[in-house]
N, C-alpha and C positions, 0 to 999 in steps of 0.2 A: 560379497555373501549377504543376505538380508538377513537381520537378526530374527532368531526362533527363540521365543522366552521358553524357560525350564516349564516342562508340561506339570510338573509337580509343586508349582510355588506357592500354591494357596494352601498346601495339605499342611505344612508345619508352622507358617505365621496364625499368630493367637489376633484376632479382629474383636476390638471391643465398640459396644454401642455407644455415641455420642451423646452423653445427656438423655434427654427425653426426645431424641431425633431417632429418625430413621437411617442415618449414617451410621456407616460401621468404618473404623479408623484399623490401620494395623497397630499393634502394639508398639514397633517401631516405622518411624518416618524417616525421609531423609533430608535433611536439610543442605541449602545450597549457599549458605551466609560467606564460607570460605571455601576457596578451590576451584570455582565454577567461574570465573572473572577473567578479563581480558589478559591476564598476566600467564593464564594456567594452560596446560596442555589438553586439547580438545579430544585427544584418545583417550587421555585418563579420565576426563570428566563422563565421557559416553560409556566408558566400562564401571565406572562407580556407578551411573544410572540402571545399567542393565543387569549389574550385579543385584543391585538393590530391590528390583523386579524381578528377579529370577528367584529371590527368597521370600516373596511376597508381599515387599514392601510396594504398597500402590499408593504412598502419599509423598509428595514433594513439595517443601515449603520452601517459598521464596520472600523478597520483598523487593520494592523498584529500588533500593539505593542498594541491591547486594552486589559486590565488583570484589575490586575496583579495576574499572572504573565505573560509578554509579549506573546500572541498567544493562549492565554487561551479562551478569548470571541468568537473564531473564533473556538476552540475546541468545546466550548458548544453550539455554535449556529449549528455547525455542528450535534449534538447529538440531537438538539432540531428540527433539520429538517429531520434527520430519524426516530427519535420516535414519534414525534406532527404532521409534516407535510408531510409525505410521500404521493407522488400522487399529492400534491400543488405546486411542485417547478414554472411550468409554469405562475402561478398566483401570481409570487413572483418577485421583483427587489431586488436584494441583491448587496450590494456595499462594497469595501474594500479599503484600503487604502496603500502606504507606501512613506516614505521620513523619518522619524524620527528614530533615531537609532533603531534597531532589535537583530544584533548580533555581536561578538566580530570582529575586524579587519576592513579594510579599505574599505570593501565592504558590509556593514550591514547597510548602513545610506546613506542619502542626493539622488540623481539624476541619476547615472550613469546608463546603460544599464544593467549592469552586477546587480545592486543590485534591480533593478525594476523587470527585469525577474525572478529572483531568489525568490524575495518576492513574487510576486503573485503564483508561484508554491507551493511555499509552506502554502501560505492562500489556496489556490483550495485544498490540502492534507488535512489541518486541518479542513476544512467545509466539505470534502468528496463531492466536487463539480466538473464538467467538466469546468463550466465558471463560471464568475460573470457578472453580468449586468452592471453594472459600476466600472470601476478601476481608481481610483484619483494619480495623483502626490500629496501628501500632504502636501508640502509646497517648494517654490522656492530653488535651489540649487545655490549659488553663484559662485562656480568653476567649475561646467559642465555646457557647452555649452548648451543652450534650444534646438538647432538642435537634439542633442544626447537624452535628456529628450524625444522629440517628439516623435524621432525616434523606442524609445522603446516602449511608448505607442501604436506607430501605429502598431509596430510588434505582440503585444499582442492581438490587435483586427485582425490582418491577422491571426495570429494562433488559432483563436476563444477562446482564454482563457478570453476576455472582448468583450460585445458586443458593450459597449460605454465607452469613456474615459473622465475623467475630472479633473480639479486642485483646490488645497485647499490652502487658505492664500495668493495668488497671489497678486501683487498691478495690478493696470488698467494699467500699463504700461509693467507689465511682462506678463499680461493678453492679450494684444493684440499682443506682440511678440509669446509669443507659440501658439495663435488662427492663425497667421499667417504662422506659421512652422507646424502646422499640417493640415493646409488648403492647403500647396504646397505638402504633402504627400497623400491627398485624405482621410486624416480621421478627420473629424471635431471633435472639442471638443465640448461636451455635456453640461458640466453643472462646475460651479462653486461654492465650499462651503465655506461659511465665517462665521466668528463669528459676528451677529447681533443681537441686542436689543435696547431695549428705553436707556440704560445706554453705549451704543457700537454703535456707528453709523458711523464708518469711511467708509464703503461702499458707503454712500450718496455721499462721496467725489470726485466721478468719477467712482467707478467700475459698479454700476448699470447702467450708459451711456454706459459703455465700453460692458457689458454682451449684452444689449440691439441692440448696433451696430453690435456687432458680431454674434448675434443670437443664445447667450447661457441661457440657463435655470440657476436659482440660490437656494440655499438652504442654511438656516441656523442652524448655531448649537449653542447653549448657549442662546436660546430665554428667558429663565427668567433667565439669568445673574447666574447661578448656585444657583438660591434660593433666590436670593436677590428682585427680581421680582414677588414674593410670600408674604403672610399675615406669614411664617412659623419664620424672624427674626425679627417682629416688636414688640417683648415682651422680646428678649434675644436672646441667643442661646441655641437651646433645646439640652440634652446630646447626643441624637443618630443623630446629625445631620451631613450633609457634612462638614460643618465649622470645626468640631474637628477633620477631617482627613486629609482635602483636602490641598496641597499646592498652590491652584490655589484661593480659597475660603478661607483667613483667617480671625481669630475674629475682629483683628483691622479694616479690611473693613467693616466688618459689623456695626461697631461702627460708621462709616463716616457719612456725608453727606446724601450719597444715601438711608440710612434707614429713614431719615425724608421725600425726597422724595418719597419713597415707600409707606410711610404712606398717603400722599398725593392723589396719584395714588389708594392706595387701598380705599379712601374715592369716589373717583371717578367711580371706579369700581362698588363699591355698588350701585351706582346711575342708573350703567346700568345695573342692575342685575346679574351681574358676578363675579366672586372672580378675584382677581388682576393676577392672574397666566393666569386666560381667557381671561382677558383683554390686557395683553401683549401679548398672542398668538396671539389673534385676530388684534393686533396693528402691526405684523410682516406682517401678510397677507393683509393689508388693501390696498384696491384698486389694488391687484395684483401687489404688489409689488415684493413678492417672488414666485417662482415656489412652494415648500417646507418649511416647518420648521420641525426641528429633535427635537423630544420630548425624554429629559432624564427619567427615572421612577426608584422608588426603590420598586414598588408597582403596583398591576395592577389598583388600583383605581386611581391615580395621573393618568395615562393613561386615564380613563373615564371621569375625570375630566377635563383635560384640551383639549380634542376631543370637546368637549361641547363649546369651544370658537365659532364653526362654527354656534351654533343657534343665535349669532349675532357678526360677525364682520365688520359691517360697521359702519362708524363714520360720523359725521357730521363735517364741518368745523370748528365748533366752539368748537368742541370737540378736536379736533387735535389739534387746537391753545391754547387750554387748556394745553394739554400734553407737547407741546412744552415748554409752560413756566412754569410749574412746573420743568421740566427738566433743564431748566436755571437759575434756581433760586441759 
């Protein structure tokens, strides 16, 4: 049976303007960093993508190296587009990135024009697309001139392979330089993607101000600190959890002081009638700080739970002060 999306999908999702552009992004986007690779179950991947779209999530975020194996998330998403979302391409925002190691030799990494153009060509083939909506340079390259990376992004827009371009993991100073280089070429930077959550607040030290000044949007990954800002690890490490297999979230970190803070934040969330995950997502969206938040998920119910953060994403000054107090302990 052909997939028929929820007819009410746009009624309850919040859409935010991305910087000074004409593009609107959903408050929540779906990230395919984990659980969409070659080892994962297609039916579960498709169910997560359809659940997200039924909830009004129109933005799906990928990168060339998402998997494992690298490239397999794009391949699987290409299958989902063809089998499940046929006829809905114009309702979707699809983004991908390049900047980390992808293939052997000197042309498969960083920020040269050679690498970025080849990488997007490969990504389009894997997904079966003529263009992506957003193409990111995934990280700054210390050895390639910013002007060359900017020229590559500009070229890809002019070739029609990307409608918009953005950057990820750039410092405020690097963001200013790239924005200036892109502006001189006539292709503005749309958005900056950064790691941001209650435990990782580095973007507050200048990056948000830079993005506002430059008229760029913002989107955060890891809003739940890879599970630390949920109730999953409050009583130990479940056997099937990410901490048992991730190089980014290790058991020693889960036994740290962050868990004590998570327990106190969980009590506060319960007082707001939310799960800790919902409160953490709402905190990221507080007072229009971010254009969108990227959700990761291993099953459809997690997406449904986290989107309910929109039922209460307002905070009083006292609540924000209490959160800051807990985090500073």
